[in-house]
KOLBA-663607 format. One line per 4 residues: for each residue x, y, z of N, C-alpha, C. Coordinates in steps of 0.001 Angstrom, whole numbers, plus 500000, padded with zeros to 6 digits. Layout:
BEGIN
X Y Z X Y Z X Y Z | ... .
//
This chain:
BEGIN
586255 428899 600625 586861 429681 598879 588304 429456 600253 | 589186 428737 598689 590880 429057 599014 591181 430177 599675 | 592135 430304 600499 593100 431056 601392 594261 431739 600414 | 594839 430598 599713 596075 430986 599177 595823 430187 597490 .
596190 431070 596357 596567 430457 595569 597986 429434 595296 | 597630 428007 595144 598653 427551 595076 599487 427396 593664 | 599243 427864 592475 599808 428027 591176 600506 429286 591378 | 600622 430208 592048 600878 431448 592509 602300 431205 593196 .
601718 430515 594350 602740 430065 595229 604032 429463 594721 | 603684 428328 593977 604227 427520 592882 605263 428336 591825 | 604826 429295 591462 605430 430122 590539 606330 431099 591356 | 606229 431702 592480 606716 431731 593746 608334 431252 593786 .
608141 429994 594566 609317 429173 594723 609810 428785 593453 | 609729 428268 592364 609852 428173 591543 610830 429024 590845 | 610692 430347 590285 611319 431154 590425 612472 431851 591107 | 612204 432060 592459 613356 431900 593149 614275 430952 593417 .
613787 429512 593155 614365 428263 593431 615061 428379 592883 | 614745 428888 590829 616118 428167 589881 617094 429242 590080 | 616922 430750 590933 618051 431509 590670 618623 430923 591734 | 618028 430483 592982 618843 429715 593838 620016 428318 593156 .
619239 427446 592652 620080 426429 592026 621135 427357 591039 | 620725 427994 590491 621808 428821 589687 622820 429488 590397 | 622913 429796 591467 623916 430240 592624 624559 429466 593113 | 623695 428144 593548 624428 427176 594250 625298 426037 593271 .
624913 425877 591913 625433 424902 590696 627018 425818 590575 | 626934 427419 590427 627657 428053 590015 629198 428530 590906 | 629018 428347 592206 629744 428592 593018 629578 428190 594690 | 630706 428156 595247 630629 427810 596847 630317 428995 597568 .
630955 430293 596986 631041 431205 597461 629396 432329 597598 | 628866 431436 598365 627363 432435 598166 627016 433760 598445 | 628082 434144 599419 628052 435376 600272 628224 436546 599254 | 628824 436090 598049 629059 437174 596935 628043 437995 596403 .
626806 437079 596558 625201 437297 595960 624726 438453 597010 | 624975 438438 597946 624499 439279 599174 625093 440880 599325 | 624611 441894 599343 624979 443064 599210 623714 444070 599818 | 623974 444053 601471 622578 445193 601724 622287 446335 601401 .
623942 447135 600851 624163 448485 600591 623309 448522 599087 | 623529 447811 598163 622814 447390 597199 621396 447027 597170 | 620895 446080 598124 619715 446134 598213 618626 447154 598609 | 619347 447910 599339 618694 449465 599966 618675 450060 598989 .
619842 450513 598166 619753 451240 596798 618814 451157 596252 | 618285 449970 595622 617283 449265 594745 616074 449729 595205 | 616050 448926 596733 614515 449183 597130 614016 450719 597534 | 614928 451176 598003 614699 452613 598688 614510 453809 597588 .
615205 453360 596342 615428 454373 595105 613947 454418 594534 | 613693 452709 594352 612317 452303 593634 611158 453231 594639 | 611471 453075 595680 610163 453691 596653 610229 454869 596310 | 611421 455697 596601 611444 457086 596590 610701 457751 595072 .
611396 456947 593841 610802 457541 592725 609453 457391 592630 | 609044 456292 592963 607522 456052 593195 606676 456872 593606 | 607296 457232 594888 606246 458626 595661 606380 459353 595178 | 607439 460262 594433 607614 461007 593748 606460 461431 592745 .
606519 459588 591869 605545 460048 591054 604001 459746 591231 | 603756 459096 592379 602054 459289 593009 601741 459298 594368 | 600855 459967 594402 600199 460391 595839 600462 459100 596840 | 601210 459163 598061 601412 458551 599103 600479 457369 599460 .
599138 457830 599375 598248 457088 599933 598024 455662 598994 | 598062 455968 597512 598219 455219 596218 599033 454276 596737 | 600561 454722 596868 601505 453767 596733 601296 452872 597650 | 600794 453287 599084 600628 452656 600436 599758 451462 600124 .
598964 451931 599198 597795 450782 598529 598112 449640 597781 | 599493 449976 596930 599980 449440 595816 600863 448249 596591 | 601281 449003 597559 602450 447795 598706 601603 446795 599226 | 600560 447576 599728 599994 446082 600556 599122 445237 599344 .
599160 445826 598546 598724 444685 597311 599992 443479 597302 | 600725 443856 597232 602163 442689 597280 601901 441424 598043 | 601263 442153 599565 600811 440723 600436 599974 440054 600116 | 598938 440658 599160 597667 439887 598792 598070 439080 597498 .
599186 438948 596802 599700 438344 595643 599356 437032 595844 | 599220 436404 596961 598976 434452 596886 597484 434560 596993 | 596952 435538 597220 595277 435047 598043 594598 435141 596536 | 593566 434097 596095 593130 433604 594535 592344 434811 594863 .
591942 434939 593449 590149 435951 593432 589316 434886 593880 | 588232 436033 594516 586918 435383 595143 586148 435178 593859 | 586685 435528 593014 585540 435209 591545 585688 434099 590806 | 585287 432892 590494 585302 431933 590011 583917 431405 589247 .
584497 430555 588439 583081 429714 587811 581942 429683 588404 | 582151 428925 589756 580923 428556 590581 580136 429748 591011 | 581220 431219 591598 580305 432180 592072 579305 432460 591197 | 580064 432714 589665 579028 433186 589074 578033 432244 588554 .
578114 431267 588708 576950 430472 588388 576183 430436 589518 | 576549 429963 590817 575499 430631 591843 575030 431801 592164 | 575498 432794 591155 574979 434314 591003 574083 434341 589992 | 574291 433725 589103 573304 433096 587880 572098 432747 588447 .
572092 431741 589264 570898 430558 589653 570173 432106 590809 | 570601 432726 591773 570127 433408 592651 569182 434453 591870 | 569811 435052 590775 569160 436399 589843 568137 435641 589042 | 568174 434544 588637 566769 433765 588061 565899 433596 589102 .
566126 433322 590077 564783 432792 591317 564494 434369 591526 | 565147 435269 591592 564854 436908 591722 563781 437120 590495 | 564233 437053 589310 563225 437225 588273 562354 436715 588382 | 561729 435493 588803 560290 434886 589548 559414 435478 590309 .
560490 436141 591299 559573 437091 592031 559329 438333 591571 | 560322 438652 591011 559881 440070 590204 558615 439830 589260 | 558529 438548 588488 557716 438675 587300 556516 438457 587909 | 556452 437799 589206 555191 438163 589718 554658 438841 591090 .
555566 439528 591379 555172 440407 592722 555776 441402 592301 | 556391 442112 591193 556772 443331 590995 557959 443587 591947 | 558246 444623 591847 559354 445866 592485 559302 445433 594488 | 558080 445457 594691 557795 445093 596087 558142 443751 596257 .
558098 442833 595555 558657 441185 596187 559902 441013 596195 | 560700 442318 594896 561967 441917 595149 562880 442773 596401 | 562031 443541 596518 562673 444378 597800 562347 443172 598833 | 561466 442683 599319 561818 441387 600670 562652 440640 599901 .
563110 440142 598769 564141 439552 598518 565333 439962 599122 | 565524 441199 598256 566754 441921 598767 567079 441982 600161 | 565912 442072 600998 566536 441918 602456 566909 440971 603028 | 566963 439322 602377 567500 438657 603034 568828 438447 602109 .
569421 439551 601293 571127 439011 600797 572076 439939 601846 | 572729 438954 601895 574028 439429 602952 575081 440180 601795 | 575083 441485 601872 575665 442137 600638 576881 442702 601338 | 577235 442804 602519 578260 443181 603100 579463 442952 602708 .
579649 442162 601690 580953 441504 601102 581511 442009 599729 | 579709 442418 599173 580281 442935 597940 579237 444281 597510 | 579926 445258 597951 579748 446587 597786 579060 446894 596216 | 579186 446666 595297 578480 446827 594116 577163 446199 594133 .
577035 445113 594692 575699 444354 594765 574597 445305 595530 | 575651 446183 596511 574400 446624 597442 574210 447741 596617 | 575279 448178 596005 574814 449813 595141 573803 449729 593664 | 573673 447954 593258 572983 448021 592654 571612 448209 593627 .
571317 447308 594432 569871 447251 595371 569404 448340 595443 | 570247 449714 595791 570312 450497 596339 569414 451524 594904 | 570004 451481 594015 569485 452116 593364 568400 451507 592413 | 568277 450316 592118 567044 449835 591770 565993 450548 592508 .
565921 449937 593894 564539 450397 594663 564613 452079 594615 | 565858 452553 593921 565616 454239 594436 563963 455079 593023 | 563882 453779 592013 562847 453946 591507 563287 454735 590191 | 564418 454567 589559 564928 455090 588177 564402 454294 587049 .
564765 455290 585872 564208 454774 584740 565156 453309 584242 | 565268 452774 583286 566107 451837 582893 567410 452503 582790 | 566900 453916 581533 568079 454294 580640 569259 455063 581851 | 568134 455202 583182 569123 456362 584322 569663 455359 584901 .
569225 453967 585088 569976 452916 585970 570950 452695 585385 | 570701 452337 584164 572265 452056 583144 573266 452568 583099 | 572896 454156 583135 574023 454899 582624 574566 455016 584111 | 573927 455286 585363 574374 455223 586884 575181 453543 587059 .
574961 452882 586748 575635 451399 587217 576795 451386 586458 | 576974 451840 585194 577857 451805 584431 578878 452433 584589 | 578256 454088 585111 579387 454980 585644 580126 454414 586725 | 579338 453869 587537 579952 453508 588815 580863 452200 588650 .
580466 451395 587643 581595 450147 587293 582723 450908 586751 | 582686 451897 585727 583883 452637 585203 584749 453026 586143 | 584140 454265 587044 585340 454464 588395 585682 453499 589504 | 584888 452779 589433 585716 451853 590304 586682 451153 589923 .
586670 450631 588704 587675 449666 587836 589080 450789 587952 | 588603 451771 587750 589638 452931 587450 590401 453062 588679 | 589851 453242 589721 590673 453446 590987 591098 452061 591306 | 590792 450989 591174 591335 449646 591494 592781 449636 590646 .
592364 450208 589436 593529 449441 588687 594702 450812 589061 | 594806 451656 589935 595933 452507 590010 596746 451550 590638 | 596094 450648 591686 597270 450006 592110 598165 449029 591181 | 597831 448513 590001 597799 447572 589067 599242 448332 588407 .
599130 450144 588093 599383 450778 587142 600917 451339 588525 | 600615 451364 589553 602005 451905 590505 602692 450807 590395 | 602452 449512 591051 603395 448159 590698 604138 448165 589116 | 603377 448159 588628 604168 448260 587059 604950 449255 586837 .
604660 450873 587732 605733 451997 587303 607133 451128 587927 | 606774 450617 589302 607741 450009 590363 608920 449137 589228 | 608328 448145 588569 608864 446971 588002 609817 447817 587116 | 609224 449239 586115 610126 449491 585389 611317 450373 585870 .
610844 450832 587222 611929 451837 587973 613193 451073 588564 | 612670 449553 588780 613937 449051 589667 615125 448530 589096 | 614881 448309 587699 616030 448264 587241 617162 448971 586751 | 616426 450291 586692 616838 451366 586646 618211 452217 587960 .
617309 451838 588834 618062 451905 589841 619159 451081 590232 | 618937 449963 589916 620169 448616 589527 621121 449148 588918 | 621161 449976 588066 622177 450279 587075 622804 451367 587819 | 622193 452732 588674 622664 453411 588693 623533 452865 590353 .
622978 451865 590567 624151 451138 591841 625450 450565 591310 | 625203 449961 590075 626256 449607 589629 627303 450562 589037 | 626680 451737 588401 627571 452825 588204 628295 453074 589185 | 627831 453274 590172 628091 454021 591325 629348 452664 592225 .
629419 451587 591781 630297 450806 592363 631337 450926 591393 | 631193 451006 589888 632229 450936 589343 632806 452100 589105 | 632607 453430 589727 632959 454614 590083 633990 454271 591207 | 633738 453736 591910 634417 453432 593526 635533 453032 592942 .
635195 451659 592365 636364 450618 592108 637160 451276 591399 | 636809 452278 590228 638011 452432 589522 638955 454068 589994 | 638184 454375 591259 639130 455556 591565 639584 455003 592529 | 639953 453427 592940 640967 452763 593591 642062 451880 593181 .
642001 452445 591667 642620 451688 590749 644030 452027 591042 | 644453 452534 591561 645709 452802 591886 646523 452232 592955 | 645418 451615 593499 646072 450711 594778 646339 449357 593852 | 646388 449002 592638 646461 447659 592392 644721 447243 591534 .
645170 446098 590792 644504 445715 590190 643521 443963 590917 | 644360 443947 591997 643849 442627 592858 642665 442036 592890 | 642076 443103 593466 640654 443529 593926 639563 443666 592811 | 640117 444139 591115 639274 444551 590588 638076 443631 590081 .
638368 442137 590086 637427 440870 590080 635940 441332 590948 | 636631 441076 592282 635665 441184 593376 634854 442654 593564 | 635784 443611 593117 634929 444793 592998 633842 445192 591785 | 634175 444526 590531 633228 444603 589602 631917 443333 589772 .
632288 442282 590783 631340 441543 590662 630319 442299 591739 | 630685 442808 592828 629818 443866 593546 628781 444962 593057 | 629656 445606 592201 629415 446193 591437 627620 445920 590877 | 627926 444950 590034 626976 444194 589547 625548 443727 590191 .
625985 443714 591377 624845 442763 592353 623592 444077 592047 | 623873 445416 592228 622610 445932 592261 621928 445975 591030 | 622455 445635 589755 621709 445475 588443 620718 444219 588726 | 621658 443238 589204 620914 441762 589549 619495 441927 590616 .
619812 442938 591753 618848 443019 592312 617442 443384 591589 | 618026 444506 590921 616994 445329 590260 616133 444659 589533 | 616703 443719 588506 616211 442780 587893 614921 441934 588378 | 615431 441293 589414 615067 439959 590179 613845 440536 590783 .
614016 441587 591488 613039 442484 591807 611508 443092 591066 | 612027 443488 589772 611250 443702 588770 610552 442870 587797 | 611126 441383 587823 610579 440509 587234 610162 439167 587798 | 610189 439297 589203 609698 438226 589941 608952 438749 591224 .
608806 440145 591095 608365 440547 592203 606888 441790 592333 | 607709 443041 591541 606826 443912 590802 605833 443526 589791 | 606546 442979 588495 605720 442674 587436 604738 441848 587599 | 604976 440777 588155 603926 439891 588542 602654 440072 589226 .
603316 440473 590559 602242 441538 591471 601431 442497 590676 | 601919 443552 589442 601241 444172 588603 599848 443169 587840 | 600815 442275 587019 599781 441508 586265 598645 440824 586938 | 599105 440531 588058 598010 439598 589163 596949 440883 589592 .
597339 441649 590444 596564 443030 590359 595593 442831 589131 | 595764 443245 588094 595041 443566 586947 594425 442476 586453 | 594742 441117 586930 593779 440544 586617 592327 440232 587564 | 593185 440568 588519 591908 440165 589553 590665 441045 589418 .
591359 442372 588660 590040 443760 588696 589594 443512 587372 | 590134 442820 586782 589341 442793 585310 588383 441386 585561 | 588483 440404 586269 587686 439275 586867 586404 440268 587370 | 586667 441407 588005 585745 441750 589278 584758 442707 588302 .
585625 443191 587431 584896 443808 586237 583863 442979 585443 | 584382 441831 585362 583346 441010 584294 581876 440460 585221 | 582250 440571 586555 580794 440018 587219 580271 441009 587546 | 580976 442161 587927 580256 443073 588157 579209 443940 586776 .
579594 443571 585554 578989 443681 584433 577860 442929 584271 | 577980 441663 584615 576843 440114 584797 575790 440838 585782 | 575983 441860 587191 575292 442242 587980 574357 443275 587222 | 575309 444182 586484 574469 445052 585814 573504 444705 584867 .
573664 443729 583728 572915 443545 582909 571579 442644 583766 | 571484 441853 584449 570818 441148 585640 569763 442223 586120 | 570349 443386 586867 568925 444577 587586 568734 445076 586378 | 568986 445428 585062 568385 445741 584221 566962 444951 583905 .
567520 443666 583780 566601 442547 583367 565296 442818 584423 | 565718 442618 585548 565047 442355 586962 563934 443983 586856 | 564644 444892 586471 563567 446220 586301 562923 446377 585248 | 563032 445347 584491 561969 445309 583011 561121 444019 583263 .
561066 443534 584460 560445 442310 584707 560351 441182 583770 | 561500 440992 583171 561864 439697 582233 561576 438943 582705 | 561027 437638 582150 560572 436379 582752 562242 435211 582634 | 562089 434456 583664 562762 434021 584061 563672 433189 582779 .
563393 432753 581992 563800 432248 580735 564646 432767 580047 | 564235 434431 580124 564972 435322 579058 565947 435700 580134 | 566396 435990 581478 567237 436390 582091 568238 434879 581933 | 567805 433922 582080 568496 432695 581892 569414 432714 580737 .
568759 432891 579554 569338 432880 578440 570220 433800 578359 | 570504 435284 578873 570930 436368 579077 572353 436322 579508 | 571907 435694 580501 573396 435738 581484 574133 434513 581426 | 573440 433447 580811 574153 432161 580126 575330 432841 579617 .
574919 433850 578533 576156 434600 577609 577381 434627 578603 | 577752 435035 579539 578718 435090 580583 579369 433982 581216 | 578721 433124 581071 579416 432130 581458 579533 430960 580316 | 580498 429940 580699 581640 428901 579863 579965 428121 579827 .
580074 427679 578609 578904 426909 577812 579142 425706 578616 | 580201 425010 579214 580207 423886 580462 579177 424107 581471 | 579208 425329 582021 578310 425507 583145 577227 426200 583146 | 576949 426536 581863 575332 427346 581433 574145 426603 582431 .
573477 427677 583218 572409 427500 583473 571498 426821 583154 | 570370 425927 583637 569413 425476 582871 568313 425258 584022 | 567186 426392 583712 566437 426179 584980 565382 424650 584934 | 565630 423821 583858 564610 422611 583729 565071 421790 584663 .
566602 421854 584342 567241 420647 585459 567709 421517 586753 | 567449 422470 587562 567575 423026 588677 566804 422514 589971 .
//
């Protein structure tokens, strides 16, 4: 499994690279685009407003998501295909030996990296009826997704807030600049440029950091939810002791036609 999403990394370099090229090609005085005070105002203001809006622990979780933006999702076509193959094998055991046979198969599963699978196994072995099992698993799926989506929501909120604090910094700079006009207009252009930097920082942070990270986190959770829905359907089929061909045909509906599982060729 790849540890880095190269497409995401390429997007980051391209975004900031184009900005850097625009600066380099437009002026030799690169230092005018740096202002620590402006950066602190935008970052600090955005964080402060977010901390007011959400519980602190959720904000910290969202910020930790920023460090994972270049990590690819662990769910891909190969993983789904292997899951379908494993479940079909379980179906053969279940049709032959019932729940006792499946319980022995489940003991071989390393489910430490998949809490949802572990929960499915636990509930299935608890002896619930199909309707009860479906209800409990779908509730667990929905609540897990809602909890995970809080991080994406917070990052999206930060993307909306950052430009606002950029504008606040610009207004502060303009007020200071205009208050010093009595001393002459010689530094007016320099002061105006400095005032606009906070708006620039706010927009860059929103469009190249917070918003992409929010969309990335959202996509990862949607993909994980898709996989978990496949798992729910699979366990309901196992509970009903469906034959392997019925399981195959149903679970193939989750896969791209190009990678449909075929027991005859496996």
